C-alpha positions as CSV (number, residue, x, y, z in Angstrom):
1,M,0.0,0.0,0.0
2,N,1.2,3.5,-0.9
3,I,0.3,6.1,1.8
4,L,0.6,9.8,1.0
5,L,1.0,11.8,4.3
6,S,0.7,15.5,4.7
7,G,0.7,17.8,7.8
8,G,2.4,20.7,9.5
9,W,5.9,19.7,8.6
10,G,8.8,21.9,7.5
11,Y,7.6,25.2,8.9
12,G,10.3,25.7,11.5
13,N,8.1,24.4,14.3
14,L,10.2,21.6,15.6
15,G,7.5,20.3,17.9
16,D,5.4,19.5,14.8
17,E,8.1,17.1,13.7
18,A,7.2,15.0,16.8
19,L,3.8,14.7,15.2
20,L,5.4,13.5,12.0
21,E,7.5,11.0,13.8
22,A,4.4,9.7,15.6
23,S,2.3,9.6,12.5
24,V,4.9,7.5,10.6
25,K,5.3,5.1,13.5
26,I,1.5,4.6,13.9
27,L,1.0,4.1,10.2
28,R,3.8,1.5,10.1
29,V,2.1,-0.4,13.0
30,L,-1.4,-0.2,11.4
31,F,-0.2,-0.8,7.8
32,P,3.1,-2.7,8.2
33,Q,3.8,-3.3,4.5
34,S,3.0,0.2,3.4
35,K,5.3,2.7,1.6
36,I,4.9,6.2,3.1
37,T,5.5,9.4,1.1
38,I,5.7,12.6,3.1
39,M,4.7,16.0,1.8
40,S,6.7,18.7,3.6
41,Y,6.9,22.5,3.2
42,D,10.7,22.1,3.6
43,P,11.7,18.5,2.9
44,S,15.2,19.1,4.4
45,E,13.5,19.3,7.9
46,S,11.4,16.2,7.5
47,N,13.7,13.3,7.0
48,I,12.2,10.1,8.4
49,L,14.1,6.8,7.8
50,G,12.5,4.8,5.0
51,C,10.2,7.5,3.7
52,E,10.3,9.5,0.5
53,V,9.9,13.2,1.1
54,V,8.5,15.6,-1.5
55,P,7.7,19.3,-1.4
56,S,4.1,20.0,-0.2
57,L,1.4,21.6,-2.3
58,H,1.7,24.7,0.0
59,S,5.3,25.2,-1.2
60,A,4.4,24.5,-4.8
61,I,1.6,27.0,-4.8
62,Y,3.1,29.8,-2.7
63,G,6.9,29.3,-2.7
64,R,8.7,30.6,0.4
65,R,5.8,32.9,1.6
66,A,5.2,30.9,4.8
67,F,8.8,31.6,5.9
68,K,8.0,35.3,5.8
69,Y,4.5,34.9,7.3
70,L,5.8,32.8,10.2
71,R,9.0,34.8,10.4
72,I,11.2,31.7,10.4
73,Y,14.7,32.2,11.9
74,G,17.4,32.4,9.2
75,K,14.8,32.3,6.4
76,S,13.2,35.7,6.8
77,W,13.9,39.3,7.9
78,N,14.2,39.4,11.7
79,Y,12.4,42.7,12.0
80,D,12.4,42.7,15.8
81,K,16.2,43.0,15.8
82,Y,15.9,46.5,14.3
83,P,14.5,49.7,15.7
84,K,10.8,50.1,14.7
85,F,11.4,52.8,12.1
86,I,14.0,50.7,10.3
87,A,11.7,47.7,10.4
88,R,8.9,49.8,8.8
89,I,11.2,51.0,6.0
90,I,12.3,47.4,5.3
91,N,8.7,46.2,5.2
92,K,7.6,49.0,2.9
93,F,10.6,48.3,0.6
94,E,9.6,44.7,0.4
95,R,6.0,45.6,-0.5
96,I,7.2,47.9,-3.3
97,L,9.5,45.1,-4.7
98,E,7.0,42.2,-4.3
99,P,5.2,42.7,-7.7
100,F,8.6,42.5,-9.5
101,L,10.0,39.4,-7.6
102,P,9.8,35.9,-9.1
103,K,6.7,34.1,-8.2
104,S,6.3,30.4,-7.4
105,T,4.9,27.8,-9.8
106,A,1.4,29.1,-9.3
107,L,-0.5,32.4,-9.7
108,L,-0.8,33.7,-6.2
109,N,-4.4,33.8,-4.8
110,S,-5.6,31.3,-7.4
111,F,-5.4,27.6,-8.0
112,K,-4.2,27.8,-11.6
113,M,-1.0,25.9,-11.3
114,N,1.1,25.5,-14.4
115,K,0.6,22.3,-16.4
116,S,3.9,20.7,-15.3
117,A,3.3,21.2,-11.6
118,M,-0.4,20.2,-11.9
119,K,0.6,16.9,-13.6
120,Q,3.3,16.2,-11.1
121,Y,1.0,16.4,-8.1
122,Q,-1.9,14.6,-9.8
123,E,0.6,11.7,-10.4
124,V,1.6,11.8,-6.7
125,F,-2.0,11.5,-5.6
126,Q,-2.9,8.9,-8.3
127,N,0.0,6.7,-7.3
128,A,-1.2,6.7,-3.7
129,D,-3.7,4.2,-2.3
130,M,-4.6,6.4,0.7
131,F,-4.2,10.1,1.6
132,V,-3.7,11.0,5.3
133,M,-3.7,14.6,6.5
134,S,-2.1,14.4,9.8
135,G,-1.5,16.5,12.9
136,G,-0.7,20.1,13.5
137,G,-2.7,23.3,13.7
138,Y,-2.3,24.6,10.1
139,F,-5.8,23.8,8.7
140,N,-7.4,27.1,9.6
141,N,-8.2,30.6,8.4
142,W,-4.6,31.3,7.4
143,E,-5.4,31.8,3.7
144,D,-2.3,30.2,2.1
145,S,-2.5,27.2,4.3
146,F,-6.2,26.8,3.9
147,N,-6.0,26.9,0.1
148,S,-3.2,24.4,0.1
149,R,-5.1,21.9,2.3
150,Y,-8.2,22.4,0.2
151,M,-6.1,21.5,-2.9
152,E,-4.8,18.4,-1.2
153,L,-8.4,17.2,-0.5
154,L,-9.4,18.1,-4.0
155,F,-6.5,16.1,-5.6
156,A,-7.2,13.1,-3.3
157,K,-10.9,13.2,-4.2
158,E,-10.1,13.4,-7.9
159,A,-7.7,10.4,-7.5
160,N,-10.6,8.5,-5.9
161,I,-8.6,7.4,-2.9
162,P,-9.6,7.1,0.8
163,I,-9.0,10.3,2.8
164,Y,-8.3,10.4,6.5
165,I,-7.7,13.4,8.8
166,C,-5.7,12.2,11.8
167,G,-4.6,14.1,15.0
168,Q,-5.4,17.6,13.7
169,T,-6.5,20.9,15.2
170,I,-9.1,22.1,12.6
171,G,-10.3,25.7,12.3
172,P,-11.3,28.3,13.1
173,F,-12.4,29.1,9.5
174,T,-14.0,32.2,8.0
175,E,-17.7,31.9,7.0
176,E,-16.7,31.7,3.4
177,Q,-14.0,29.1,4.0
178,T,-16.5,27.0,6.0
179,K,-18.9,26.9,3.1
180,I,-16.1,25.8,0.7
181,I,-14.6,23.1,2.9
182,T,-17.7,21.6,4.5
183,P,-18.6,19.2,1.6
184,F,-15.0,17.9,1.5
185,L,-14.9,17.3,5.3
186,Q,-18.2,15.6,5.2
187,G,-16.9,13.2,2.5
188,V,-13.7,12.1,4.2
189,N,-13.5,8.5,5.4
190,G,-12.4,9.3,9.0
191,I,-11.6,12.4,11.2
192,Y,-9.7,12.4,14.5
193,V,-9.0,15.7,16.2
194,R,-7.1,16.6,19.3
195,D,-9.2,19.4,20.9
196,M,-12.8,20.0,21.9
197,E,-13.2,23.2,19.8
198,S,-12.3,21.4,16.6
199,E,-14.8,18.6,17.5
200,K,-17.5,21.3,18.1
201,D,-16.8,23.1,14.8
202,L,-16.8,19.9,12.8
203,K,-20.0,18.7,14.4
204,A,-21.6,22.0,13.4
205,M,-20.5,21.2,9.8
206,G,-22.3,17.9,9.9
207,C,-19.2,15.7,10.5
208,T,-18.7,13.0,13.1
209,P,-15.2,13.4,14.4
210,I,-13.3,11.3,17.0
211,I,-11.6,13.3,19.7
212,A,-8.4,12.0,21.4
213,P,-5.1,13.4,22.7
214,D,-2.2,14.5,20.5
215,L,-0.6,11.8,18.3
216,A,2.8,12.5,19.9
217,L,1.4,11.1,23.1
218,S,1.3,7.6,21.6
219,Y,4.9,7.4,22.7
220,V,5.6,6.7,26.4
221,G,9.1,7.5,27.6
222,N,10.8,6.4,30.8
223,E,13.5,9.1,31.0
224,T,15.4,9.4,34.3
225,L,14.4,12.9,35.5
226,S,16.8,15.4,37.1
227,D,15.7,18.0,39.6
228,S,15.7,20.8,37.1
229,I,13.4,23.1,35.1
230,C,13.1,23.5,31.3
231,I,11.4,26.8,30.3
232,I,10.1,27.4,26.8
233,P,9.0,31.0,26.3
234,A,7.5,32.5,23.1
235,E,6.8,35.9,21.4
236,Y,5.9,37.9,24.5
237,P,5.5,41.7,24.3
238,V,8.1,43.6,26.3
239,A,5.8,44.2,29.3
240,V,5.0,40.5,29.5
241,R,8.6,39.5,29.1
242,D,9.5,41.7,32.1
243,E,6.8,40.1,34.3
244,F,7.8,36.7,33.1
245,V,11.5,37.3,33.9
246,K,10.4,38.4,37.4
247,A,8.4,35.2,37.8
248,I,11.4,33.0,36.8
249,R,13.6,34.9,39.2
250,L,11.1,34.2,42.0
251,I,11.0,30.5,41.0
252,A,14.8,30.3,40.9
253,E,15.2,31.9,44.3
254,N,12.5,29.8,45.9
255,T,13.7,26.4,44.5
256,N,17.4,26.9,43.7
257,L,16.9,24.4,40.8
258,P,19.0,24.5,37.6
259,I,17.2,26.2,34.7
260,V,17.4,25.6,31.0
261,L,15.9,28.0,28.4
262,T,15.0,26.7,24.9
263,V,12.5,27.0,22.1
264,T,10.4,24.5,20.0
265,R,9.7,26.9,17.2
266,L,12.4,28.5,15.1
267,Y,10.5,31.7,14.7
268,N,12.3,35.0,15.0
269,R,10.1,36.3,17.7
270,D,10.4,33.2,19.8
271,I,14.2,33.3,19.5
272,N,14.4,37.0,20.2
273,C,12.3,36.5,23.4
274,L,14.5,33.5,24.4
275,E,17.7,35.6,24.1
276,E,16.3,38.6,25.9
277,V,14.9,36.5,28.8
278,Y,18.3,34.8,29.0
279,V,20.2,38.0,29.2
280,K,17.9,39.5,31.8
281,L,18.1,36.5,34.0
282,K,21.9,36.3,33.8
283,S,22.2,40.0,34.5
284,S,20.1,39.6,37.6
285,G,22.4,36.8,38.9
286,I,20.3,33.8,38.0
287,D,22.4,30.8,36.9
288,V,20.6,29.8,33.7
289,K,21.6,27.9,30.5
290,M,20.2,28.7,27.0
291,V,20.0,26.1,24.2
292,L,18.9,27.0,20.6
293,P,18.2,23.7,18.9
294,K,18.9,23.3,15.2
295,N,16.5,20.5,14.6
296,F,13.8,18.3,16.2
297,A,16.3,15.8,17.6
298,E,18.2,18.6,19.5
299,A,14.9,20.1,20.8
300,K,13.7,16.7,22.0
301,N,17.0,15.9,23.8
302,T,17.0,19.4,25.4
303,I,13.5,19.1,26.8
304,K,13.5,15.5,28.1
305,G,15.1,14.7,31.4
306,H,13.8,17.7,33.4
307,K,11.4,17.1,36.3
308,Y,9.5,20.3,35.5
309,I,8.5,22.0,32.2
310,I,7.2,25.6,32.0
311,S,6.0,26.3,28.4
312,R,4.1,28.7,26.2
313,N,4.3,26.2,23.3
314,L,2.1,23.2,23.1
315,H,4.8,20.7,22.0
316,G,7.2,21.8,24.7
317,L,4.5,20.6,27.1
318,I,3.9,17.4,25.1
319,L,7.6,16.5,24.7
320,G,8.2,17.0,28.4
321,W,5.0,15.4,29.7
322,R,5.4,12.2,27.7
323,E,8.9,11.7,29.3
324,G,7.5,12.1,32.8
325,S,7.8,15.8,33.5
326,Q,5.3,17.9,35.4
327,C,4.1,20.8,33.2
328,L,3.0,24.3,33.8
329,C,1.1,25.7,30.8
330,L,1.5,29.4,30.0
331,C,-1.3,29.7,27.4
332,N,-5.1,29.4,27.7
333,E,-5.9,28.9,24.0
334,R,-8.3,26.1,23.0
335,K,-5.8,23.4,22.0
336,F,-3.7,24.1,25.2
337,I,-6.8,23.8,27.4
338,S,-7.8,20.5,25.7
339,F,-4.3,19.0,26.2
340,M,-4.1,20.0,29.8
341,K,-7.5,18.5,30.5
342,Q,-6.5,15.3,28.7
343,I,-3.5,14.8,30.9
344,R,-5.6,15.7,34.0
345,H,-3.7,19.0,34.7
346,E,-6.4,21.6,33.9
347,N,-5.4,23.4,37.1
348,S,-1.9,23.9,35.8
349,I,-2.8,26.6,33.3
350,V,-1.9,30.3,33.7
351,D,-2.3,33.0,31.1
352,V,1.1,34.5,30.9
353,Y,-0.2,37.6,29.1
354,N,-2.3,38.7,32.1
355,A,-0.7,36.9,35.1
356,K,1.5,38.6,37.6
357,A,4.9,37.1,38.5
358,E,3.7,36.0,42.0
359,E,0.8,34.1,40.4
360,I,3.1,32.2,38.0
361,S,5.5,31.5,40.9
362,Q,2.6,30.1,43.0
363,M,1.3,28.0,40.2
364,F,4.8,26.4,39.9
365,S,4.9,25.8,43.6
366,N,1.6,23.9,43.3
367,L,3.1,21.8,40.5
368,T,5.9,20.6,42.8
369,T,3.4,19.2,45.3
370,L,1.5,17.0,42.8
371,N,1.3,13.4,43.6
372,E,0.1,11.2,40.8
373,N,0.8,7.9,39.0
374,H,2.3,9.6,35.9
375,I,3.2,6.3,34.1
376,K,-0.3,5.0,34.5
377,I,-1.8,8.1,33.0
378,Q,0.8,8.1,30.1
379,N,-0.1,4.5,29.2
380,E,-3.8,5.2,29.4
381,I,-3.4,8.2,27.0
382,A,-1.1,6.3,24.6
383,E,-3.7,3.5,24.4
384,E,-6.4,6.0,23.8
385,V,-4.5,7.5,20.9
386,I,-3.9,4.2,19.3
387,K,-7.6,3.2,19.7
388,A,-8.6,6.6,18.1
389,C,-6.3,5.9,15.1
390,K,-7.8,2.4,14.6
391,R,-11.3,3.8,14.7
392,T,-10.3,6.6,12.3
393,F,-9.0,4.1,9.8
394,N,-12.0,1.7,10.5
395,L,-9.7,-1.1,11.7
């Protein structure tokens, strides 16, 4: 069997590569004799042993635009490193030049791909026996990404192959996008989502999704944990950064535990925040280490092994928790709330954008007193994920 697998790979979000790793492992268990072809926005980021990797439709239609949209480190202008007036000049200059710059293999804002590209992707789908759109949070109202996912579903439908959506966060969509995509979602063979809001939105479209935890939680680690804290900040405004630094200082002073700072997204704003938080903590006398991972393997190795995780990014929480870490979530968006409820930690969520340093510090103190059978919960959730996958594929 030839399986064509797409998802949120190659966008500089290293945590999403954990979803790719889990997707491939699960597909190999469920369909052991299958050949898996991965569609990735940046194939160089998505090398999985034994799989062919091809550029995604998103990259074929829109070229490198996602690097600029997401502000990927090393692949786009790092505006936040410049004074605001210089950043505005650079941005204006780019807008003036944009009409004269080479475009990708498609007319932007349309689906009229050139004949060569159209034929290439039609063949990719026609050579597949099954299309799987796997995890990540990229099927939403981001226009370029929505259009690309729509095209994937369209090509799969034209190839008359089974379509499965597995481990996704889906939506929110605009009203117009909802009208366009509803008939396609109603026609897929199975849908499994990882959060309650996606389930709610899909049911409103007339779909019958399965809801289960993140695919990456199909893996259960048994890492030996050190008495240390791994902190994963993100793109905080300056005022939030200052309060966050104050909170980390309080935690460091109260616990005297070693602290490692890192990121799971190679986005300019995340890295700028990481570096600023590091400098401020060091200048205030806090002994802290900073790690900037180059790839998923480095991110995974940096996060695992710590007794505590404090993270604004979902896959920082996932990668830590599945190895046995206790997690403090710094975001109250819908997919974060769903994840924390699924791991029975809904009381360990704090909105870093509105919380005071003392509140964050107190939430961490509460985390250190938790007494639970972590391995039992991990195994239960891993089993739930595998069962959800089997139900999705009607096995």
